[in-house]
C-alpha positions as CSV (number, residue, x, y, z in Angstrom):
1,M,0.0,0.0,0.0
2,H,1.4,3.4,-1.0
3,I,1.4,6.3,1.5
4,T,-0.8,8.4,-0.9
5,Q,-3.6,5.7,-0.6
6,L,-4.1,6.6,3.1
7,N,-7.0,8.9,3.9
8,R,-6.6,12.6,4.8
9,D,-6.8,12.0,8.6
10,C,-4.1,9.3,8.5
11,L,-1.8,11.5,6.5
12,L,-2.3,14.4,8.9
13,H,-1.5,12.1,11.8
14,L,1.7,11.0,10.1
15,F,2.8,14.5,9.2
16,S,2.3,15.5,12.8
17,F,5.3,13.5,13.9
18,L,7.6,15.3,11.5
19,D,9.5,18.6,12.0
20,K,8.9,21.6,9.7
21,N,11.7,20.8,7.3
22,S,10.7,17.1,7.0
23,R,7.1,18.1,6.3
24,K,8.2,20.5,3.6
25,N,10.4,17.9,2.0
26,L,7.7,15.3,2.0
27,A,5.2,17.7,0.5
28,K,7.5,18.2,-2.5
29,T,7.0,14.5,-3.6
30,C,3.5,14.8,-4.9
31,H,0.4,17.0,-5.1
32,K,-1.6,15.1,-2.6
33,L,1.0,15.4,0.1
34,L,1.4,19.1,-0.7
35,E,-2.3,19.5,0.1
36,V,-1.8,17.8,3.4
37,F,1.1,20.1,4.2
38,Q,-1.1,23.1,3.4
39,D,-3.9,21.9,5.6
40,P,-4.3,24.4,8.5
41,L,-5.2,21.6,10.9
42,L,-1.6,20.5,10.7
43,W,-0.3,23.7,12.2
44,S,-1.7,24.0,15.7
45,L,1.8,24.1,17.3
46,L,4.9,25.9,16.1
47,N,8.4,26.0,17.6
48,F,11.3,28.2,16.3
49,H,14.9,28.2,17.4
50,S,16.6,31.0,15.5
51,P,15.5,34.3,13.9
52,M,16.2,32.9,10.4
53,E,13.7,30.2,10.8
54,L,10.9,32.8,10.9
55,K,11.7,33.7,7.2
56,K,11.4,30.1,5.9
57,D,8.4,28.8,3.9
58,N,8.3,25.4,5.8
59,F,5.3,26.3,7.9
60,L,1.8,27.8,7.7
61,L,0.2,30.4,9.9
62,G,-3.5,30.3,10.3
63,P,-6.5,30.2,12.7
64,A,-5.6,26.7,13.8
65,L,-2.4,27.8,15.5
66,K,-2.9,27.5,19.2
67,H,0.6,27.3,20.7
68,L,3.7,29.3,19.5
69,S,7.2,29.2,20.9
70,I,10.1,31.3,19.7
71,C,13.1,30.4,21.8
72,W,16.8,30.8,21.1
73,Y,19.7,31.0,23.4
74,S,21.4,34.3,24.0
75,E,24.8,33.0,22.7
76,R,23.2,32.5,19.3
77,V,22.2,36.2,19.1
78,K,24.5,37.4,21.9
79,V,24.9,40.9,20.6
80,C,21.2,41.4,20.3
81,N,20.8,40.8,24.0
82,T,23.3,43.4,25.2
83,E,22.5,46.9,26.1
84,D,22.0,49.2,23.1
85,W,24.5,51.8,24.4
86,M,27.2,49.1,24.3
87,K,26.8,48.3,20.6
88,N,28.7,49.8,17.7
89,S,27.0,50.9,14.5
90,F,27.6,47.6,12.7
91,Q,26.0,45.7,15.6
92,K,23.1,48.0,15.8
93,D,22.4,47.5,12.1
94,F,22.7,43.7,12.6
95,C,20.2,43.8,15.4
96,K,17.8,46.1,13.5
97,R,17.5,43.4,10.8
98,H,16.7,40.8,13.3
99,E,14.2,43.1,15.0
100,D,12.4,43.7,11.7
101,T,12.2,40.0,11.0
102,V,10.7,39.2,14.4
103,S,8.3,42.2,14.3
104,D,7.0,41.3,10.8
105,F,6.5,37.7,11.9
106,L,4.6,38.6,15.1
107,L,2.5,41.0,13.0
108,D,1.5,38.1,10.8
109,V,0.6,36.1,13.9
110,C,-1.6,39.0,15.0
111,N,-3.4,39.0,11.7
112,R,-3.7,35.3,10.9
113,C,-3.8,33.5,14.3
114,P,-6.7,35.0,16.4
115,N,-7.1,31.7,18.3
116,L,-3.6,31.6,19.8
117,L,-3.7,30.2,23.4
118,S,-0.1,30.3,24.4
119,L,3.0,32.2,23.4
120,T,6.5,31.7,24.7
121,L,9.4,34.1,23.8
122,S,12.8,33.3,25.2
123,G,16.0,35.0,24.5
124,C,14.3,37.3,22.0
125,G,16.1,40.6,22.4
126,H,14.2,42.0,19.5
127,V,10.7,41.8,20.9
128,T,9.2,45.2,21.8
129,D,6.3,46.3,23.9
130,D,4.4,47.3,20.8
131,C,4.6,43.7,19.5
132,I,3.1,42.3,22.7
133,L,0.5,45.0,22.8
134,Q,-0.7,44.1,19.3
135,L,-0.7,40.4,20.2
136,L,-2.8,41.0,23.3
137,K,-5.3,43.1,21.3
138,N,-5.7,40.7,18.4
139,C,-5.4,37.3,20.2
140,S,-8.1,37.8,22.8
141,N,-8.0,34.0,23.7
142,L,-4.4,34.1,24.8
143,K,-4.2,32.3,28.2
144,S,-0.4,31.9,28.7
145,L,2.3,34.5,27.9
146,K,5.8,33.6,28.9
147,L,8.6,36.0,28.3
148,E,12.2,35.2,29.3
149,N,15.3,37.4,28.8
150,C,13.4,39.7,26.5
151,V,15.5,42.8,27.2
152,R,13.2,45.3,25.5
153,I,10.1,44.4,27.5
154,T,9.2,47.1,30.0
155,D,6.3,48.1,32.2
156,H,4.4,49.1,29.0
157,T,3.9,45.4,28.4
158,L,2.6,44.9,32.0
159,K,0.2,47.8,31.5
160,A,-1.0,46.2,28.2
161,V,-1.7,43.0,30.1
162,T,-4.0,44.8,32.6
163,L,-5.9,46.4,29.7
164,H,-6.1,43.8,27.1
165,G,-5.2,40.4,28.6
166,V,-8.8,39.5,29.1
167,S,-8.3,35.7,29.0
168,L,-4.7,35.6,30.4
169,Q,-4.2,33.1,33.2
170,T,-0.4,32.8,33.3
171,L,2.2,35.6,32.8
172,H,6.0,35.0,33.1
173,V,8.5,37.9,32.7
174,D,11.6,36.1,33.9
175,F,15.0,37.9,33.5
176,C,13.3,40.9,31.7
177,R,15.6,43.5,33.2
178,N,13.6,46.5,32.3
179,V,10.5,45.4,34.2
180,T,10.1,47.2,37.5
181,Q,8.6,46.3,40.9
182,A,6.0,48.9,40.5
183,G,4.8,47.4,37.2
184,L,4.6,44.0,38.7
185,E,2.6,45.3,41.6
186,R,0.2,46.9,39.2
187,V,-0.5,43.5,37.5
188,R,-1.0,41.9,40.9
189,E,-3.5,44.6,41.8
190,K,-5.4,44.8,38.5
191,C,-5.3,41.1,37.6
192,P,-5.3,39.1,40.8
193,S,-6.3,35.9,39.1
194,V,-3.3,35.9,36.8
195,M,-0.4,33.6,37.9
196,L,2.5,36.0,37.7
197,R,6.1,35.0,37.8
198,A,9.0,37.4,37.5
199,E,12.2,35.7,38.4
200,R,15.0,38.2,38.8
201,S,13.3,40.8,36.7
202,A,12.8,43.8,38.9
203,N,16.2,43.2,40.6
204,M,18.3,43.3,37.5
205,I,20.2,46.3,36.2
206,P,18.0,48.2,33.7
207,D,19.0,48.6,30.1
208,S,20.1,52.2,30.3
209,K,23.5,53.8,30.1
210,P,24.7,54.9,33.6
211,E,25.3,58.6,33.9
212,K,28.7,59.6,35.1
213,K,27.2,62.2,37.4
214,V,25.3,59.6,39.3
215,I,28.3,57.5,39.7
216,L,30.4,60.4,40.9
217,K,27.7,61.4,43.4
218,K,27.6,57.8,44.8
219,A,31.4,57.7,45.0
220,S,31.4,61.1,46.9
221,R,28.9,59.8,49.4
222,R,31.0,56.8,50.1
223,L,34.0,59.0,50.8
224,V,32.0,61.2,53.1
225,Q,30.8,58.1,55.1
226,L,34.4,56.9,55.3
């Protein structure tokens, strides 16, 4: 029995065990398997591990998408997870291209995936408050939002959660160094039913260039105390 003789449900089940690249390669073998690859029901879960994966044509975005994960380790895009004021012009240009890629992709998710239930972003130094705001506005069924080491996320995202996270049950903002204790307290006050976790976020050094005057003042105070 040839694989193409299986019914649609069986083929969808077989495809579900393959990664994105394997699905794409199998779809190239015949028209029937291409139709299975293009079936929205196949794409309820998507995982990405590098910025470049977001530009490939080996997946399909649609209303069937329920769970999305974009996670890459900081060493893979190390320069994008450092403070802006520490980057040279070449590094800033490099990061801007990554930011555009991520922003465009998340905008597509906003427009095409209104039934998204969970979103995980880890090590994504390119994700901005505006991206999260649009996602919360367009994906009103979102129940879980997990952000980890997203250096551009600030209290604006936390405010957006209180205003637009109508279905949100879980919020993680771990290692997001520009989130403050005041912002976290606001979420706890406005959304007491949300399970909030913010490991080492409000206690980390914020992503801003230290002013020399402040440093000198602190040094002077120490000398006076001594």
